[in-house]
N, C-alpha and C positions, 0 to 999 in steps of 0.2 A: 649301370652303363655310364651315368653322368654324375658329376659332382654337383649336387644341388638340383632340385627338381626343375628349376626354371633356367639354369645356366645355359642350356642348349640353345634357347632362342634369344638369349641376350646377344648372341652372335649376329642376329639380324642387323643390329645397329652398327656393327663393325665390319660387315662384309665388304663394304666399298673400299676399305683400306687395302685389301688384297687386290681388288678389281683394278686399282690403279697400278699395280706392279706387273691368273688362271684358275650270272652264268646259269646255264641250264642245269649244271651239276656241280656239287662241291669239289674242291681240290682233293686229289688222292695222293697218298704217300707223301713224298717230299716236294710238294708243289712242282710236280714234274712236267707240267705243260711247257712246251718249248717256247723259248723267247725269240726275239727278233735278231739276235746277234750270236756271236760265238760263245761257247760255254766257258765258265770261269775255270781257271787252272787250279792246281792243287794249293795255291797260296790262299790264305784267308783274306777276304775282302771286307773292309769296314765300310758299311753303308750309313751315311749320315742322313738321319730322318728328322724332319721338323713336323711334329704333330701335337696333339693334345693327349695328355696321359689318361684322361678319362674316356678317350675314344680308341686309341691304340695303347692298350694297357701293357704292364710289365708281363702279365701272363701271356698275352698275345705274342710279345717279342720273344719270350722264352720258347714258346711253341714253334714259332717260325724258325728260330735259330736251331732248334733240335731237328727240324725237318730239312734244314739247309745248312749243314755243318761247315760249309765253306764261306758263310756270310755271318758277320757280327754287326749288330746295329749300334751305332752311336746316336742315342736319342737326344734331341734338343726340343725343349718345350716351345710350342708354337708362340711366336710373337711377330705380329705383322710388320712392325717397324724394323725389327732385326732382319726379317726375311727380305723386305724390300732393299735393305742395305746390302745384303749378301747377293741378291740378284743383280744389283747395280754394279757390284764389284767383280762380277763374273766368278764368284766363289760360292755358288749356292749349295744347299744340301742336295742329296740325290733324290729325295722323295719328300714332297711337301704337301701340306694341307692347302687346298685351293677351293675357290668358290666358282660355281658354274655360271650363275646369272651375274653378269658384270665382267666376265673373263675376256671379252673381246679386246679390251685395252691392252691386257698383258699379251694376248696373242698377236695383236698388231705390232707389238714391240718385240715379237719373236722370243719371248722369255721361256716358253715351254716346248716340249718335244711332242711331235705328232706321234700318236700311239698306234696308228693303223698298221704299220709293219709288224708290230708285236701282236696285235689283235688277230691278224691274219694267220698267225702260227699258233695261237693259243687255243686250247680246247675248252676253256672255261669263261673267257671274256672276249666274245665276238660281238659285233654290232647287233646281230639278230637276238642276242641275249638281253640287250639293254632296253629299258623303258625310254620313252621319248624325252624324259627330263634331261637325259645326257646330251641331247642336241644342243643345249646351251653351252656345252664345252666345245662345240664344233666351230671351225673357222675356215673359211675358204679364201682368205686373203683380203676380203672386202667386208664381210658381215658374218655374224654368228648364225648358227642354226643349220649350216650345211658345210660340207667339206670334211677334212680330217678331224678326228677327236684329239683334243689336247688335255683331256682329263677325264676322270670317271667319277660320278656321284656315288657317295657311300650310302646315304639315305636322304629322304626329302619329305616334304609335305606340300599339299595344296593349301597355301597359307591363308586364303580368304574364307575358308569354311568357318562354320559357327559352332560353338559349344554353348549349351544353355542349361539352366536349372529348372526343371519342371515345377518344383515346389513354389518358386517365386512367381511363375505364371499362374498357378492355381490361386495363390494368395491375392493376386491382382485381378483374378477372374478373366484372364486372357487365354485364348486358345494357344497351345504350344506350337512352335514352329514345325513345319513339315520336315520329315527326315528324308524325303524323296524329291520334293519339288522346291526349286530355289525361290526365295522371297525377293521382291524388288528392293533396291537400296532405299527408296523413298518410304516404302511400307515398313521396312526394318527400323528406320529412324523414328517413325511415328510410334511403333510398338515400344521402342526404347524409351521414348518420352513417357509413355503410359506406365512403364515398369519402374521408372525413376521415382524414388521417394526422398523428399526433403523435409527437414524439420529444424526450426530455429536457425535458418540460414546455412545449415549444413546438409550435405547429401548423406542420407542413411543407406540408400541402395542405388547404385548406378544401374540404369537400364541396359546399357551397352558399352562394352569396351572395345577399342580398336587397336590396342597396343601402340598408341601414338608415339611413345618414346622410342620405339624401334624404327621410326621413319615412315613417311607417307608416300614416298615416290612410287613404290611398287603398287600399292592399292589404287593410287590415282591413275597410274598408267593402265592398270587393269580396267578401271571404269571407262577410260577413254576408248580402249579397244572394244569393250562391250557395246559401245554406241556406234561402232564402225569408224571411229576416228583414228588419227595417226599421231604418234608422239613426236616422231622425228621426220625431217625431210628425207627424200629418197636417198640422198648421199650421206645421211646421218650426221650432217654438220650443224644442223639447226633444229630448234624446237619452236613450237608456237602454242603457247598456253592461253591464247585469246580466242581460240576456236570455241564454238558452242559446246562441243563435247568436253573440252578441258574446263571451261567455266562452270559447267554443270557439276563436274566432279569437285572442283574447288569450293563451290557454293555448298555442296553437301557437307563438307568438313567444317565450313564456317557455321552453318546451321547447327550441326552436331555440337560444336563447342559453345555456341551462344545459348543453346538449350540446356547445357549442363548435364547432358545425358551420360557422359563418361569422362574419364581422365584425359587431359590434354597437357601440352607443355606449359600452359598457363595455370592448370589445376592438375598437377601430376599425381599419379598413383604413389602411395607411400614408398614402395620399393622399385618404382619404375616399370612395373609389369602388372598384368591383370590377375595373376594366379592367386595371390593372397586374398584379394577382395572376393574373387569367385568362390574360393573355399570357405570363406567366412559368411557366405550368403549375402554379401554386400554388392554383388554384381550378378545380374540375371543372364546376360549374354556376353560372350567374349569372342572376338574374331581371331581364331587361332587354327592351325592346321591339325591334321590327324595326330601328330606327335603329342598334342596337349593331353590326350587321353591317358598317356603314361603316368600322369600325375595322380590319377585316382585309384590305382590298383591297391594301395595300402591305406586309403582313406576309409572313413566310416561308411556303414551301409547306407546311412542317410544321403551321403554324397553319391555313392555308386548307384543307388537305386533311382536317383533323380536326374543325373546328367544324361545328355543326349547330344549327338552331333547332327548338324544340318548342312546342306550344300551351301556353297558360296553364293552370296546375293548377286543380283544382276542389275546393271544400270544400262538399259537398252535391250536390243533384240538378240545380241550375240552372246551366247553363254561361254565364258572363258574363266577358268579356275586355275591359275598358274602357281608355281612355286615362286617365292620371292628371293630365294638364295640358292639352295642346292649345294651343300658342302660336300667336298670329295677330295681327290688327290691328283697331283700332276707330277711330272718328272721334268725338272728344269732343263732347258736346252744346253746349258753348260755343265750339267751333272757329269761326274767322273765315272759313275758306275750305273749306266742306264739299264743294262741287262739284269743286274741284280735288283735294281729298283723295280723292274717289271715283275720279277718273281714276288716281291713284296706286294705289288699291286694286285696280282692274282690271288695271293693269300688273303689280303685284307678285304678285297672287294667280292671275292667268290668263295672264300674258304670259311673256316669256323667263325671269325669275327663277324662276317656278314650274316651268317645264320643267327648268331646271338642277337644282333641288332634287329633283325626281322621279328624274331620271337618275342622281343622285349616290348614291342608296340610303341617305341619312341620315335617312330618315323616309318615311312614307306620304303621298302628296299628298292634299289635301282635295277635289280634283275627281275625279269618277268617270272622266272621259275620260283622265286621266293615269296611272291605275293600270298600264296596259300599258307605261309608260315606265320602271318600276322595273328596275334592272339584273339581267340573267340571264346575263352572259357567263361567270362563273366557276361551277364546280359548286356551291359552297356558296351562291352568290347564287340560283341556280336552285332549289335545295332550299328556301331561306328564302322565296323568292317563292311557291312552291306552298303552303307552310305558312301564310304570311300571307294568301294569297287565301282559303283555307279558313277562316281565323280571323275574317275580316271580319264574317261573319254573327252573331258573338257579341259585337260591340262595343256592349255596353250602356252606359248613362250612369250615372255616379256621382251620388249625391244631393248637393244643394247648397243649404244654407240661406242666405238673404240676411242672416241675423242673425249669421253667423260673420264678423265684421269684424276680429277680432283677428288680427294678423300671425302666421301659422303657429300659431294657437291650438291646433288639434287635435294637431299633431305634438309640440308642447312638452309638453302634458299627457300624452299617451300615453307618450312616452319616459320622463318622470319616474316615472310609476307602474309602468311595466313594469320599469324598473330596480329598483325596490323589490321587486317580485315575483321577479325573477331572483335577487336577493341574499337571497331568502327572509325579507325583513323583514315581508312581508305575503303572504297567499295571493291567488290570481287573483281570487276573488270580491270580496275587499276592494279590489283594484286596480280592478275594474270599477265598484264603487260610488264610489271616489274620482274616477275619470275622469268618471263621470256627473255628479257634483256640480260638478266644476271646469268641464267643458264647458258645462253648463247655466247656470252663472254667466256665462260668456263670452257665451252666446247671449242671456241677459237684458240684458246690457250693450249688446249690439249692437242688440237690439230697441228699447231705450230711446233709443239714439243715432239710429236710423233713424226711429223713430216709427210 
């Protein structure tokens, strides 16, 4: 399904690039579910599609074209910079790769097409078929989470869940994490410290990895929400990272880094991700979504027999376990062939490619009816499936301001100021104030840009 075991989630760190610019049954026959507009005539339509070849494959394209003889696909490899330029020039592709969390900025700029008229006439992609993760693609003209759908998620994960190696817990004589009850963030950090092994000034085993290189804005926002706090003002124009909830979240990451529990931007993982360390038994716990289990299918029995998945940790009384991204697809507002693009949407999101994705275990499907397709053949897959099913009810939505149009603005500011606090150049309260000032400046710039 994907080129390289870890490439899928490297996209976490790049999702903000696009944010600044968006079935109950499988398809039958020739993707015959009716679309929201007139049918295509006898002439062949060339549909320009910008996606990734390891997600929408050549085999998928050939299958779609065979079932839709009046449509030919002109495939363009996904490139966020190129896509933004095409959107700005009013010459966009007809069908594009898009991210759900962070889509409000694109929707505020009216870059994508509302899909509700198409969904109303479709037999395979209706709102009632979709899991709530798709709500991040909704926009009512003011905020995300309600209103029309402007995209559909292809697959996703609740990215704060934990994967751990039982063998490393046994070696340290520490009780393994519960696979049913969430651990507190504070207790998780303490366990991570106990699992960390250092020798000669070097870390032999990291107790806990948090995929620092992929950005901290989403997990910090989650921590704030779990405490009952707010990330943005009511009108989404400002943030305040000096609140008790925000400072507690920031302090957790400063403590994490100062304790040397896991890789950070000051002590990065060799390849910028936790996987290689985890497979080498040099990391006991990593914070990654359900998708991470796809890495272990072809690993040794030693790995497969010792890995387990645990619920997302909590900081506060409110259990929230969101997705940080939610990649999917959208149809640009200026697309030339929207009806044909919808046919591809139905095929890709509810047809054979969607079933392949669900059965692969490389993410949670976006359709309710496909949850049962997730793999359960191996013991660790069965355990992860059970944990994931129980976790679904806590899949809250992260806040999304349409005015954060700066590419990766939150993550850049957070990392810069957290580094200063980690190095004890400033205290956490000063870091919170600096983050507030810098992010609010970006939000003001975005509001001025959007109007």
